[in-house]
gemmi code that builds the backbone of each chain (N, CA, C; Angstrom):
import gemmi

chains = {
    "A": [
        ("UNK", (81.071, 18.739, 78.575), (81.622, 19.969, 78.001), (82.817, 20.426, 78.834)),
        ("UNK", (84.005, 20.436, 78.215), (85.186, 20.833, 78.968), (85.659, 22.238, 78.581)),
        ("UNK", (85.352, 22.639, 77.346), (85.781, 23.971, 76.914), (84.886, 25.039, 77.516)),
        ("UNK", (85.367, 26.276, 77.465), (84.547, 27.411, 77.888), (84.113, 28.185, 76.652)),
        ("UNK", (82.804, 28.399, 76.563), (82.259, 29.175, 75.448), (82.133, 30.624, 75.897)),
        ("UNK", (82.640, 31.541, 75.072), (82.556, 32.960, 75.430), (81.706, 33.708, 74.409)),
        ("UNK", (80.771, 34.484, 74.924), (79.905, 35.294, 74.071), (79.969, 36.729, 74.572)),
        ("UNK", (79.812, 37.681, 73.660), (79.812, 39.078, 74.086), (78.901, 39.893, 73.171)),
        ("UNK", (78.104, 40.747, 73.790), (77.171, 41.574, 73.018), (77.218, 42.993, 73.535)),
        ("UNK", (77.109, 43.953, 72.627), (77.026, 45.350, 73.033), (75.557, 45.775, 73.056)),
        ("UNK", (75.145, 46.463, 74.119), (73.771, 46.965, 74.238), (73.809, 48.485, 74.145)),
        ("UNK", (73.251, 49.045, 73.085), (73.269, 50.506, 72.946), (72.411, 51.184, 74.014)),
        ("UNK", (72.857, 52.348, 74.464), (72.118, 53.077, 75.493), (70.810, 53.643, 74.984)),
        ("UNK", (69.828, 53.707, 75.868), (68.519, 54.308, 75.585), (67.757, 53.629, 74.448)),
        ("UNK", (68.192, 52.450, 74.040), (67.507, 51.761, 72.943), (66.619, 50.652, 73.508)),
        ("UNK", (65.438, 51.036, 73.938), (64.524, 50.064, 74.538), (64.029, 49.036, 73.526)),
        ("UNK", (64.044, 49.424, 72.246), (63.544, 48.493, 71.236), (64.412, 47.244, 71.147)),
        ("UNK", (65.678, 47.393, 71.492), (66.572, 46.226, 71.394), (66.827, 45.576, 72.748)),
        ("UNK", (66.167, 46.096, 73.787), (66.348, 45.509, 75.118), (65.903, 44.054, 75.099)),
        ("UNK", (66.729, 43.205, 75.627), (66.403, 41.785, 75.667), (67.077, 40.973, 74.577)),
        ("UNK", (67.678, 41.651, 73.591), (68.324, 40.900, 72.502), (69.516, 40.096, 73.010)),
        ("UNK", (70.347, 40.737, 73.825), (71.525, 40.022, 74.350), (71.088, 38.858, 75.233)),
        ("UNK", (70.089, 39.109, 76.086), (69.601, 38.042, 76.971), (69.050, 36.874, 76.161)),
        ("UNK", (68.320, 37.203, 75.096), (67.721, 36.149, 74.271), (68.813, 35.316, 73.591)),
        ("UNK", (69.899, 35.982, 73.165), (70.993, 35.248, 72.510), (71.702, 34.336, 73.507)),
        ("UNK", (71.930, 34.855, 74.714), (72.565, 34.026, 75.755), (71.664, 32.833, 76.072)),
        ("UNK", (70.373, 33.103, 76.207), (69.422, 32.034, 76.531), (69.453, 30.932, 75.462)),
        ("UNK", (69.424, 31.343, 74.192), (69.429, 30.351, 73.106), (70.714, 29.534, 73.109)),
        ("UNK", (71.848, 30.213, 73.362), (73.128, 29.496, 73.389), (73.132, 28.456, 74.509)),
        ("UNK", (72.624, 28.821, 75.678), (72.606, 27.883, 76.812), (71.675, 26.708, 76.525)),
        ("UNK", (70.547, 27.008, 75.886), (69.613, 25.921, 75.547), (70.266, 24.930, 74.587)),
        ("UNK", (70.992, 25.473, 73.605), (71.679, 24.599, 72.638), (72.724, 23.734, 73.321)),
        ("UNK", (73.338, 24.281, 74.368), (74.393, 23.544, 75.080), (73.823, 22.538, 76.079)),
        ("UNK", (72.506, 22.545, 76.240), (71.893, 21.578, 77.140), (71.950, 21.943, 78.606)),
        ("UNK", (72.120, 23.229, 78.907), (72.085, 23.684, 80.307), (70.662, 23.492, 80.832)),
        ("UNK", (70.504, 23.028, 82.096), (69.169, 22.757, 82.634), (68.222, 23.962, 82.509)),
        ("UNK", (66.951, 23.708, 82.131), (65.999, 24.798, 81.876), (65.859, 25.787, 83.031)),
        ("UNK", (65.892, 25.307, 84.265), (65.747, 26.220, 85.401), (66.922, 27.199, 85.465)),
        ("UNK", (68.117, 26.696, 85.147), (69.306, 27.555, 85.158), (69.225, 28.565, 84.009)),
        ("UNK", (68.798, 28.085, 82.838), (68.669, 28.977, 81.676), (67.718, 30.121, 82.011)),
        ("UNK", (66.636, 29.778, 82.671), (65.632, 30.782, 83.035), (66.210, 31.829, 83.998)),
        ("UNK", (66.981, 31.358, 84.984), (67.575, 32.301, 85.943), (68.612, 33.192, 85.267)),
        ("UNK", (69.391, 32.608, 84.367), (70.377, 33.405, 83.631), (69.654, 34.472, 82.797)),
        ("UNK", (68.547, 34.072, 82.159), (67.798, 35.007, 81.310), (67.271, 36.181, 82.134)),
        ("UNK", (66.756, 35.895, 83.319), (66.213, 36.949, 84.182), (67.325, 37.922, 84.590)),
        ("UNK", (68.422, 37.379, 85.093), (69.518, 38.229, 85.565), (70.127, 39.049, 84.443)),
        ("UNK", (70.307, 38.417, 83.289), (70.929, 39.116, 82.164), (70.019, 40.219, 81.646)),
        ("UNK", (68.730, 39.933, 81.587), (67.782, 40.940, 81.088), (67.752, 42.159, 82.017)),
        ("UNK", (67.725, 41.916, 83.303), (67.711, 43.035, 84.257), (68.968, 43.880, 84.119)),
        ("UNK", (70.102, 43.223, 83.991), (71.367, 43.954, 83.868), (71.416, 44.720, 82.547)),
        ("UNK", (70.907, 44.084, 81.507), (70.860, 44.712, 80.186), (70.019, 45.998, 80.252)),
        ("UNK", (68.884, 45.917, 80.909), (68.023, 47.089, 81.034), (68.709, 48.197, 81.810)),
        ("UNK", (69.444, 47.825, 82.848), (70.128, 48.850, 83.631), (71.128, 49.637, 82.792)),
        ("UNK", (71.891, 48.943, 81.955), (72.867, 49.691, 81.154), (72.168, 50.534, 80.090)),
        ("UNK", (71.012, 50.057, 79.622), (70.257, 50.835, 78.627), (69.663, 52.093, 79.269)),
        ("UNK", (69.101, 51.926, 80.480), (68.421, 53.050, 81.137), (69.420, 54.034, 81.746)),
        ("UNK", (70.446, 53.500, 82.422), (71.272, 54.365, 83.271), (72.659, 54.692, 82.715)),
        ("UNK", (73.214, 53.829, 81.883), (74.657, 53.943, 81.613), (75.013, 54.363, 80.193)),
        ("UNK", (73.994, 54.600, 79.356), (74.317, 54.963, 77.978), (74.861, 53.799, 77.170)),
        ("UNK", (74.573, 52.578, 77.618), (75.025, 51.387, 76.897), (76.063, 50.612, 77.677)),
        ("UNK", (76.298, 49.390, 77.271), (77.272, 48.554, 77.966), (77.413, 47.217, 77.270)),
        ("UNK", (78.227, 46.364, 77.883), (78.533, 45.073, 77.267), (78.056, 43.921, 78.150)),
        ("UNK", (77.401, 42.961, 77.526), (76.992, 41.739, 78.216), (77.900, 40.616, 77.729)),
        ("UNK", (78.613, 39.979, 78.650), (79.491, 38.865, 78.279), (79.089, 37.619, 79.048)),
        ("UNK", (79.128, 36.492, 78.374), (78.801, 35.224, 79.022), (79.963, 34.256, 78.838)),
        ("UNK", (80.326, 33.571, 79.910), (81.327, 32.501, 79.825), (80.660, 31.237, 80.332)),
        ("UNK", (80.519, 30.270, 79.437), (79.786, 29.056, 79.784), (80.747, 27.874, 79.818)),
        ("UNK", (80.853, 27.253, 80.969), (81.666, 26.036, 81.082), (80.717, 24.887, 81.413)),
        ("UNK", (81.273, 23.732, 81.660), (80.430, 22.591, 81.993), (79.697, 22.779, 83.302)),
        ("UNK", (80.337, 23.477, 84.233), (79.737, 23.554, 85.565), (78.974, 24.827, 85.858)),
        ("UNK", (79.271, 25.905, 85.126), (78.570, 27.148, 85.455), (78.551, 28.118, 84.279)),
        ("UNK", (77.692, 29.124, 84.422), (77.659, 30.245, 83.480), (77.998, 31.507, 84.262)),
        ("UNK", (78.957, 32.264, 83.735), (79.332, 33.531, 84.363), (78.897, 34.665, 83.442)),
        ("UNK", (78.049, 35.546, 83.959), (77.590, 36.706, 83.189), (78.292, 37.950, 83.747)),
        ("UNK", (78.942, 38.687, 82.864), (79.583, 39.943, 83.267), (78.973, 41.073, 82.454)),
        ("UNK", (78.403, 42.048, 83.147), (77.786, 43.185, 82.464), (78.535, 44.441, 82.887)),
        ("UNK", (79.165, 45.090, 81.920), (80.010, 46.239, 82.266), (79.641, 47.455, 81.436)),
        ("UNK", (79.796, 48.599, 82.055), (79.521, 49.845, 81.332), (80.514, 50.907, 81.763)),
        ("UNK", (80.535, 51.987, 81.007), (81.373, 53.138, 81.344), (80.474, 54.338, 81.619)),
        ("UNK", (79.376, 54.074, 82.308), (78.388, 55.104, 82.599), (78.738, 55.917, 83.824)),
        ("UNK", (77.729, 56.510, 84.412), (77.973, 57.475, 85.494), (78.294, 56.829, 86.831)),
        ("UNK", (78.098, 55.514, 86.942), (78.416, 54.840, 88.197), (77.319, 55.012, 89.239)),
        ("UNK", (77.442, 54.259, 90.338), (76.419, 54.270, 91.394), (77.040, 54.841, 92.670)),
        ("UNK", (76.566, 56.015, 93.133), (77.172, 56.641, 94.326), (76.973, 55.812, 95.591)),
        ("UNK", (75.803, 55.206, 95.756), (75.484, 54.467, 96.982), (74.974, 53.074, 96.616)),
        ("UNK", (75.911, 52.114, 96.530), (75.539, 50.771, 96.080), (74.576, 50.118, 97.064)),
        ("UNK", (74.809, 50.342, 98.350), (73.952, 49.722, 99.366), (72.492, 50.138, 99.175)),
        ("UNK", (72.276, 51.418, 98.896), (70.905, 51.899, 98.653), (70.351, 51.294, 97.369)),
        ("UNK", (71.200, 51.227, 96.335), (70.734, 50.721, 95.041), (70.311, 49.256, 95.116)),
        ("UNK", (70.889, 48.527, 96.073), (70.548, 47.100, 96.197), (69.235, 46.885, 96.947)),
        ("UNK", (68.706, 47.942, 97.571), (67.448, 47.805, 98.308), (66.269, 47.747, 97.332)),
        ("UNK", (65.356, 46.810, 97.583), (64.174, 46.702, 96.728), (63.351, 47.985, 96.841)),
        ("UNK", (62.969, 48.537, 95.702), (62.151, 49.745, 95.685), (62.947, 51.016, 95.469)),
        ("UNK", (64.277, 50.955, 95.679), (65.105, 52.140, 95.436), (65.335, 52.284, 93.941)),
        ("UNK", (65.052, 53.461, 93.417), (65.209, 53.646, 91.976), (65.586, 55.069, 91.640)),
        ("UNK", (66.447, 55.219, 90.642), (66.764, 56.548, 90.120), (66.357, 56.628, 88.651)),
        ("UNK", (65.489, 55.710, 88.222), (65.110, 55.656, 86.810), (64.270, 56.872, 86.428)),
        ("UNK", (64.445, 57.364, 85.206), (63.654, 58.504, 84.746), (62.182, 58.123, 84.520)),
        ("UNK", (61.349, 59.143, 84.471), (59.906, 58.926, 84.380), (59.518, 58.087, 83.147)),
        ("UNK", (60.171, 58.341, 82.002), (59.756, 57.604, 80.796), (59.998, 56.103, 80.957)),
        ("UNK", (61.048, 55.755, 81.699), (61.321, 54.325, 81.922), (60.272, 53.718, 82.847)),
        ("UNK", (59.857, 54.501, 83.834), (58.839, 54.001, 84.773), (57.510, 53.794, 84.075)),
        ("UNK", (57.204, 54.672, 83.133), (55.937, 54.521, 82.416), (55.898, 53.245, 81.588)),
        ("UNK", (57.070, 52.743, 81.233), (57.125, 51.485, 80.479), (57.103, 50.270, 81.408)),
        ("UNK", (57.046, 50.513, 82.698), (56.999, 49.394, 83.636), (58.376, 48.977, 84.132)),
        ("UNK", (59.382, 49.826, 83.827), (60.727, 49.595, 84.360), (60.946, 50.535, 85.545)),
        ("UNK", (62.132, 50.449, 86.139), (62.512, 51.435, 87.138), (61.719, 51.369, 88.421)),
        ("UNK", (61.302, 50.165, 88.817), (60.563, 50.014, 90.064), (61.482, 49.615, 91.215)),
        ("UNK", (62.780, 49.653, 90.961), (63.719, 49.302, 92.034), (63.785, 47.807, 92.300)),
        ("UNK", (63.567, 47.031, 91.273), (63.588, 45.570, 91.442), (64.721, 44.907, 90.666)),
        ("UNK", (65.407, 45.656, 89.839), (66.400, 45.054, 88.955), (67.557, 44.402, 89.702)),
        ("UNK", (68.274, 45.189, 90.498), (69.412, 44.617, 91.238), (68.966, 43.534, 92.229)),
        ("UNK", (67.861, 43.754, 93.000), (67.390, 42.660, 93.867), (67.062, 41.380, 93.093)),
        ("UNK", (66.461, 41.520, 91.917), (66.172, 40.328, 91.099), (67.467, 39.613, 90.706)),
        ("UNK", (68.492, 40.408, 90.348), (69.775, 39.794, 89.949), (70.385, 39.014, 91.117)),
        ("UNK", (70.301, 39.597, 92.305), (70.862, 38.913, 93.486), (70.117, 37.616, 93.779)),
        ("UNK", (68.791, 37.674, 93.633), (67.972, 36.509, 93.972), (68.148, 35.367, 92.975)),
        ("UNK", (68.279, 35.700, 91.695), (68.265, 34.626, 90.704), (69.651, 34.011, 90.494)),
        ("UNK", (70.713, 34.705, 90.925), (72.066, 34.169, 90.686), (72.581, 33.433, 91.926)),
        ("UNK", (73.565, 32.563, 91.724), (74.171, 31.856, 92.856), (75.273, 32.690, 93.500)),
        ("UNK", (75.956, 33.481, 92.683), (76.958, 34.412, 93.214), (76.754, 35.740, 92.502)),
        ("UNK", (76.806, 36.830, 93.258), (76.554, 38.157, 92.677), (77.598, 39.128, 93.182)),
        ("UNK", (78.118, 39.951, 92.293), (79.062, 40.983, 92.730), (78.856, 42.252, 91.909)),
        ("UNK", (78.972, 43.380, 92.574), (78.843, 44.654, 91.870), (79.964, 45.582, 92.311)),
        ("UNK", (80.608, 46.186, 91.319), (81.636, 47.182, 91.612), (81.333, 48.406, 90.773)),
        ("UNK", (81.344, 49.558, 91.412), (80.980, 50.763, 90.685), (81.813, 51.945, 91.161)),
        ("UNK", (82.235, 52.758, 90.202), (82.976, 53.973, 90.529), (82.276, 55.144, 89.845)),
        ("UNK", (81.910, 56.126, 90.650), (81.211, 57.280, 90.085), (82.071, 57.936, 89.008)),
        ("UNK", (81.462, 58.144, 87.862), (82.166, 58.779, 86.748), (82.939, 57.808, 85.877)),
        ("UNK", (83.061, 56.558, 86.328), (83.842, 55.586, 85.537), (83.017, 54.409, 85.029)),
        ("UNK", (82.039, 53.986, 85.835), (81.199, 52.894, 85.350), (80.964, 51.808, 86.390)),
        ("UNK", (80.281, 50.773, 85.927), (79.831, 49.702, 86.812), (80.102, 48.348, 86.164)),
        ("UNK", (80.503, 47.391, 86.992), (80.668, 46.010, 86.514), (79.883, 45.079, 87.443)),
        ("UNK", (79.002, 44.310, 86.859), (78.227, 43.331, 87.627), (78.603, 41.938, 87.146)),
        ("UNK", (78.869, 41.050, 88.088), (79.093, 39.654, 87.701), (78.084, 38.766, 88.425)),
        ("UNK", (77.585, 37.797, 87.700), (76.637, 36.823, 88.256), (77.069, 35.436, 87.816)),
        ("UNK", (77.159, 34.520, 88.790), (77.479, 33.138, 88.416), (76.269, 32.246, 88.707)),
        ("UNK", (76.037, 31.354, 87.769), (74.912, 30.420, 87.879), (75.461, 29.004, 87.726)),
        ("UNK", (75.355, 28.203, 88.772), (75.844, 26.818, 88.670), (74.818, 25.951, 87.948)),
        ("UNK", (75.324, 25.027, 87.162), (74.426, 24.206, 86.341), (73.836, 23.048, 87.114)),
        ("UNK", (74.465, 22.668, 88.229), (73.910, 21.592, 89.057), (73.867, 22.076, 90.496)),
        ("UNK", (72.812, 21.680, 91.182), (72.614, 22.207, 92.518), (73.724, 21.767, 93.489)),
        ("UNK", (74.375, 20.602, 93.217), (75.425, 20.146, 94.137), (76.674, 21.023, 94.074)),
        ("UNK", (76.752, 21.894, 93.040), (77.894, 22.802, 92.936), (77.747, 24.023, 93.842)),
        ("UNK", (76.558, 24.201, 94.409), (76.303, 25.398, 95.213), (77.143, 25.403, 96.486)),
    ],
    "B": [
        ("UNK", (44.413, 23.274, 81.485), (43.752, 23.992, 80.406), (44.780, 24.478, 79.384)),
        ("UNK", (44.445, 24.319, 78.112), (45.350, 24.776, 77.056), (45.032, 26.220, 76.664)),
        ("UNK", (46.026, 26.887, 76.102), (45.855, 28.292, 75.729), (44.668, 28.471, 74.784)),
        ("UNK", (44.500, 27.526, 73.852), (43.417, 27.701, 72.866), (42.044, 27.721, 73.535)),
        ("UNK", (41.926, 27.044, 74.684), (40.622, 27.033, 75.372), (40.269, 28.408, 75.927)),
        ("UNK", (41.305, 29.203, 76.221), (41.050, 30.565, 76.721), (40.264, 31.396, 75.718)),
        ("UNK", (40.625, 31.237, 74.451), (39.975, 32.055, 73.419), (38.499, 31.718, 73.303)),
        ("UNK", (38.147, 30.488, 73.667), (36.742, 30.100, 73.583), (35.969, 30.610, 74.792)),
        ("UNK", (36.680, 30.815, 75.903), (35.976, 31.115, 77.153), (36.041, 32.585, 77.574)),
        ("UNK", (36.983, 33.340, 77.015), (37.072, 34.767, 77.332), (36.938, 35.583, 76.044)),
        ("UNK", (36.696, 36.885, 76.215), (36.607, 37.760, 75.036), (38.016, 38.142, 74.599)),
        ("UNK", (38.670, 37.226, 73.897), (40.062, 37.461, 73.519), (40.225, 37.489, 72.012)),
        ("UNK", (41.122, 38.330, 71.545), (41.491, 38.348, 70.137), (42.981, 38.049, 70.041)),
        ("UNK", (43.323, 36.995, 69.312), (44.737, 36.647, 69.118), (45.338, 37.620, 68.112)),
        ("UNK", (46.379, 38.350, 68.507), (46.920, 39.392, 67.621), (48.350, 39.110, 67.152)),
        ("UNK", (48.954, 37.995, 67.579), (50.297, 37.662, 67.087), (50.190, 37.164, 65.649)),
        ("UNK", (50.849, 37.843, 64.693), (50.764, 37.407, 63.299), (51.314, 35.988, 63.137)),
        ("UNK", (50.639, 35.186, 62.339), (51.147, 33.849, 62.018), (50.741, 32.763, 62.984)),
        ("UNK", (50.213, 33.128, 64.147), (49.761, 32.096, 65.091), (48.276, 31.832, 64.877)),
        ("UNK", (47.891, 30.558, 65.041), (46.477, 30.199, 64.918), (45.984, 29.705, 66.273)),
        ("UNK", (44.833, 30.223, 66.684), (44.309, 29.907, 68.017), (44.203, 28.401, 68.229)),
        ("UNK", (43.752, 27.682, 67.206), (43.517, 26.242, 67.387), (44.815, 25.452, 67.573)),
        ("UNK", (45.954, 26.101, 67.241), (47.246, 25.404, 67.382), (47.947, 25.712, 68.710)),
        ("UNK", (47.311, 26.535, 69.544), (47.945, 26.928, 70.812), (47.627, 25.893, 71.887)),
        ("UNK", (48.443, 24.854, 71.903), (48.140, 23.719, 72.783), (48.962, 23.714, 74.069)),
        ("UNK", (49.716, 24.794, 74.305), (50.512, 24.851, 75.541), (49.596, 24.810, 76.757)),
        ("UNK", (50.024, 24.065, 77.775), (49.243, 23.993, 79.016), (49.496, 25.241, 79.857)),
        ("UNK", (48.440, 25.755, 80.447), (48.566, 26.957, 81.278), (48.783, 26.546, 82.734)),
        ("UNK", (49.839, 27.093, 83.309), (50.196, 26.702, 84.685), (49.583, 27.617, 85.733)),
        ("UNK", (48.974, 28.731, 85.308), (48.430, 29.689, 86.274), (48.436, 31.071, 85.658)),
        ("UNK", (48.262, 32.078, 86.482), (48.194, 33.426, 85.935), (48.979, 34.420, 86.770)),
        ("UNK", (49.310, 35.565, 86.155), (50.016, 36.620, 86.861), (49.552, 37.965, 86.293)),
        ("UNK", (49.333, 38.935, 87.179), (48.892, 40.262, 86.746), (49.872, 41.307, 87.266)),
        ("UNK", (50.468, 42.084, 86.364), (51.349, 43.183, 86.779), (51.710, 44.020, 85.566)),
        ("UNK", (51.937, 45.315, 85.804), (52.435, 46.188, 84.747), (53.897, 46.557, 84.969)),
        ("UNK", (54.489, 46.032, 86.031), (55.914, 46.267, 86.296), (56.714, 45.095, 85.743)),
        ("UNK", (57.542, 45.373, 84.751), (58.192, 44.272, 84.046), (59.184, 43.506, 84.919)),
        ("UNK", (59.877, 44.225, 85.798), (60.820, 43.525, 86.673), (60.094, 42.633, 87.674)),
        ("UNK", (58.917, 43.057, 88.066), (58.105, 42.241, 88.968), (57.698, 40.943, 88.264)),
        ("UNK", (57.327, 41.058, 87.004), (56.961, 39.873, 86.233), (58.184, 38.971, 86.045)),
        ("UNK", (59.333, 39.600, 85.720), (60.561, 38.814, 85.541), (60.894, 38.014, 86.795)),
        ("UNK", (60.723, 38.675, 87.944), (61.143, 38.035, 89.192), (60.134, 37.071, 89.777)),
        ("UNK", (58.848, 37.286, 89.491), (57.812, 36.527, 90.191), (57.000, 35.572, 89.321)),
        ("UNK", (56.769, 35.920, 88.067), (55.944, 35.044, 87.228), (56.691, 33.755, 86.916)),
        ("UNK", (55.929, 32.685, 86.692), (56.561, 31.389, 86.445), (56.265, 30.905, 85.027)),
        ("UNK", (57.123, 30.008, 84.516), (56.903, 29.493, 83.160), (55.503, 28.895, 83.039)),
        ("UNK", (54.882, 29.114, 81.904), (53.573, 28.517, 81.651), (52.402, 29.337, 82.151)),
        ("UNK", (52.681, 30.451, 82.830), (51.575, 31.289, 83.303), (51.064, 32.200, 82.192)),
        ("UNK", (49.805, 32.644, 82.365), (49.242, 33.683, 81.503), (49.463, 35.022, 82.194)),
        ("UNK", (49.976, 35.999, 81.452), (50.282, 37.316, 82.029), (49.252, 38.327, 81.547)),
        ("UNK", (48.576, 38.953, 82.503), (47.612, 40.007, 82.181), (48.258, 41.356, 82.477)),
        ("UNK", (48.272, 42.252, 81.471), (48.942, 43.546, 81.632), (48.265, 44.608, 80.793)),
        ("UNK", (48.529, 45.856, 81.115), (48.085, 46.980, 80.275), (49.227, 47.473, 79.381)),
        ("UNK", (50.421, 46.967, 79.605), (51.571, 47.407, 78.798), (51.493, 46.777, 77.409)),
        ("UNK", (51.802, 47.576, 76.388), (51.738, 47.026, 75.036), (53.013, 47.216, 74.239)),
        ("UNK", (54.094, 47.682, 74.899), (55.327, 47.895, 74.145), (56.103, 46.584, 74.002)),
        ("UNK", (57.125, 46.617, 73.140), (57.707, 45.344, 72.710), (58.506, 44.610, 73.784)),
        ("UNK", (58.843, 45.288, 74.866), (59.532, 44.557, 75.924), (58.619, 43.543, 76.601)),
        ("UNK", (57.321, 43.711, 76.430), (56.369, 42.719, 76.937), (56.619, 41.366, 76.242)),
        ("UNK", (56.805, 41.420, 74.925), (57.083, 40.185, 74.183), (58.435, 39.607, 74.589)),
        ("UNK", (59.417, 40.503, 74.824), (60.750, 40.027, 75.229), (60.693, 39.313, 76.575)),
        ("UNK", (59.984, 39.909, 77.537), (59.875, 39.301, 78.873), (59.143, 37.963, 78.783)),
        ("UNK", (58.036, 37.935, 78.055), (57.245, 36.698, 77.943), (58.087, 35.570, 77.352)),
        ("UNK", (58.893, 35.902, 76.330), (59.725, 34.873, 75.693), (60.843, 34.428, 76.635)),
        ("UNK", (61.469, 35.388, 77.325), (62.619, 35.046, 78.172), (62.228, 34.128, 79.319)),
        ("UNK", (61.052, 34.349, 79.908), (60.707, 33.518, 81.063), (59.694, 32.430, 80.729)),
        ("UNK", (59.367, 32.285, 79.443), (58.577, 31.135, 79.011), (57.117, 31.171, 79.435)),
        ("UNK", (56.480, 32.354, 79.312), (55.063, 32.441, 79.654), (54.218, 31.789, 78.563)),
        ("UNK", (53.030, 31.308, 78.959), (52.165, 30.613, 77.997), (51.481, 31.602, 77.062)),
        ("UNK", (51.139, 32.772, 77.577), (50.432, 33.764, 76.759), (50.433, 35.097, 77.484)),
        ("UNK", (50.180, 36.152, 76.694), (50.044, 37.500, 77.266), (48.662, 38.013, 76.898)),
        ("UNK", (47.941, 38.553, 77.879), (46.658, 39.195, 77.603), (46.822, 40.686, 77.866)),
        ("UNK", (46.717, 41.488, 76.815), (46.785, 42.942, 76.960), (45.349, 43.427, 77.183)),
        ("UNK", (45.079, 43.902, 78.382), (43.707, 44.139, 78.831), (43.272, 45.590, 78.633)),
        ("UNK", (42.014, 45.827, 78.941), (41.482, 47.188, 78.961), (41.350, 47.830, 77.605)),
        ("UNK", (41.331, 47.014, 76.548), (41.195, 47.569, 75.204), (42.473, 48.190, 74.676)),
        ("UNK", (43.571, 48.054, 75.419), (44.855, 48.604, 74.949), (45.330, 47.841, 73.713)),
        ("UNK", (45.995, 48.562, 72.850), (46.475, 47.953, 71.599), (47.996, 47.811, 71.633)),
        ("UNK", (48.508, 46.592, 71.513), (49.963, 46.418, 71.470), (50.558, 47.126, 70.248)),
        ("UNK", (51.757, 47.660, 70.406), (52.426, 48.335, 69.295), (52.779, 47.321, 68.208)),
        ("UNK", (52.843, 47.775, 66.944), (53.191, 46.847, 65.845), (54.508, 46.100, 66.082)),
        ("UNK", (55.512, 46.803, 66.639), (56.788, 46.105, 66.851), (56.686, 45.067, 67.975)),
        ("UNK", (55.721, 45.243, 68.865), (55.469, 44.218, 69.889), (55.016, 42.923, 69.205)),
        ("UNK", (54.133, 43.085, 68.233), (53.582, 41.902, 67.560), (54.633, 41.232, 66.685)),
        ("UNK", (55.505, 42.044, 66.079), (56.601, 41.453, 65.291), (57.507, 40.621, 66.182)),
        ("UNK", (57.820, 41.188, 67.334), (58.724, 40.475, 68.252), (58.026, 39.238, 68.819)),
        ("UNK", (56.732, 39.345, 69.082), (55.973, 38.189, 69.571), (55.970, 37.080, 68.526)),
        ("UNK", (55.783, 37.464, 67.271), (55.760, 36.465, 66.189), (57.120, 35.777, 66.070)),
        ("UNK", (58.185, 36.570, 66.186), (59.532, 36.011, 66.052), (59.853, 35.032, 67.180)),
        ("UNK", (59.174, 35.187, 68.308), (59.453, 34.342, 69.473), (58.309, 33.396, 69.820)),
        ("UNK", (57.333, 33.280, 68.914), (56.170, 32.402, 69.156), (55.455, 32.702, 70.470)),
        ("UNK", (55.308, 33.989, 70.768), (54.577, 34.388, 71.975), (53.134, 34.715, 71.587)),
        ("UNK", (52.184, 34.032, 72.214), (50.769, 34.296, 71.937), (50.339, 35.551, 72.692)),
        ("UNK", (49.996, 36.608, 71.936), (49.513, 37.854, 72.542), (48.033, 38.017, 72.185)),
        ("UNK", (47.227, 38.249, 73.209), (45.801, 38.472, 73.008), (45.461, 39.890, 73.455)),
        ("UNK", (44.422, 40.446, 72.860), (43.839, 41.674, 73.400), (42.443, 41.337, 73.905)),
        ("UNK", (41.957, 42.187, 74.822), (40.599, 42.014, 75.329), (40.045, 43.365, 75.750)),
        ("UNK", (38.740, 43.579, 75.539), (38.126, 44.801, 76.064), (37.927, 44.739, 77.572)),
        ("UNK", (38.065, 43.544, 78.152), (37.914, 43.390, 79.600), (39.000, 44.171, 80.336)),
        ("UNK", (38.674, 44.698, 81.499), (39.702, 45.311, 82.336), (40.631, 44.214, 82.855)),
        ("UNK", (41.810, 44.604, 83.340), (42.734, 43.613, 83.910), (42.063, 42.879, 85.073)),
        ("UNK", (41.302, 43.620, 85.862), (40.589, 43.014, 87.004), (39.596, 41.952, 86.526)),
        ("UNK", (38.794, 42.314, 85.523), (37.781, 41.381, 85.032), (38.424, 40.165, 84.359)),
        ("UNK", (39.488, 40.414, 83.582), (40.170, 39.302, 82.908), (40.746, 38.334, 83.942)),
        ("UNK", (41.396, 38.894, 84.975), (41.982, 38.037, 86.014), (40.882, 37.263, 86.747)),
        ("UNK", (39.764, 37.943, 87.022), (38.655, 37.277, 87.711), (38.111, 36.117, 86.903)),
        ("UNK", (38.008, 36.322, 85.606), (37.482, 35.239, 84.760), (38.477, 34.077, 84.664)),
        ("UNK", (39.752, 34.402, 84.608), (40.765, 33.332, 84.587), (40.698, 32.522, 85.886)),
        ("UNK", (40.514, 33.216, 86.970), (40.421, 32.543, 88.278), (39.183, 31.653, 88.316)),
        ("UNK", (38.070, 32.184, 87.786), (36.823, 31.422, 87.774), (36.935, 30.164, 86.908)),
        ("UNK", (37.848, 30.216, 85.921), (38.065, 29.044, 85.055), (38.936, 27.985, 85.739)),
        ("UNK", (39.403, 28.302, 86.921), (40.174, 27.313, 87.665), (41.651, 27.600, 87.735)),
        ("UNK", (42.105, 28.669, 87.074), (43.529, 29.006, 87.153), (43.829, 29.613, 88.521)),
        ("UNK", (44.947, 29.198, 89.080), (45.395, 29.759, 90.352), (46.783, 30.347, 90.148)),
        ("UNK", (47.517, 30.597, 91.228), (48.810, 31.266, 91.067), (49.847, 30.351, 90.432)),
    ],
}
model = gemmi.Model(1)
for chain_id, residues in chains.items():
    chain = gemmi.Chain(chain_id)
    for i, (resn, *xyz) in enumerate(residues, 1):
        res = gemmi.Residue()
        res.name, res.seqid = resn, gemmi.SeqId(i, " ")
        for name, pos in zip(("N", "CA", "C"), xyz):
            atom = gemmi.Atom()
            atom.name, atom.element = name, gemmi.Element(name[0])
            atom.pos, atom.b_iso = gemmi.Position(*pos), 0.0
            res.add_atom(atom)
        chain.add_residue(res)
    model.add_chain(chain)
structure = gemmi.Structure()
structure.add_model(model)
structure.setup_entities()
């Protein structure tokens, strides 16, 4: 595969019923392209966590995937309230999720740590009042690491 | 052990529309118990059985995304109708049981399932 496949999905804010739709579409596309199952699984985990974050915290956002022969790049961007203290937000257990999200089993402060662990490259940029952009790269072969 | 054998050995009711217990031949790789979805996303492995008290539709989404063998909704909790629709659309086997999560996990362990 030499071309780059680009996919983009909008995730509406506060819509838990549709949470996971973008991740499922990305997962299916990668499976069709023959990306190794372990990589597909890691992409699905990272994308789902990011998708949930924009649903819970940002009033919605966009999940974009760029798939080439060697890697998948996931970019999740929103125009939400932003993260005042990124260092704190990256700590496992730190959460600002509302009570209703916690009752559903979300908001345990594991989302960003999970994204860091499952991706090969992770970056987060956030500006209070403007929004957040997360990028995750997943290499398709371990020798690319 | 295959998923269908679970239904014979535990007090389970298959609630995913369109699935038949006798056709659930996926091999079970182990088990995981948690009600925190991110914990399941990060720690559970493909082929495991997930025991939870959560019954909302993100349970079906998580199970499908990470390739779990089955979900057991414990403690007599009833999964929401949209959970079952989403499970059916993704071929996720969802069971209910009157057993507590503790008892269900203990019985799975006694059947030889490990982590």
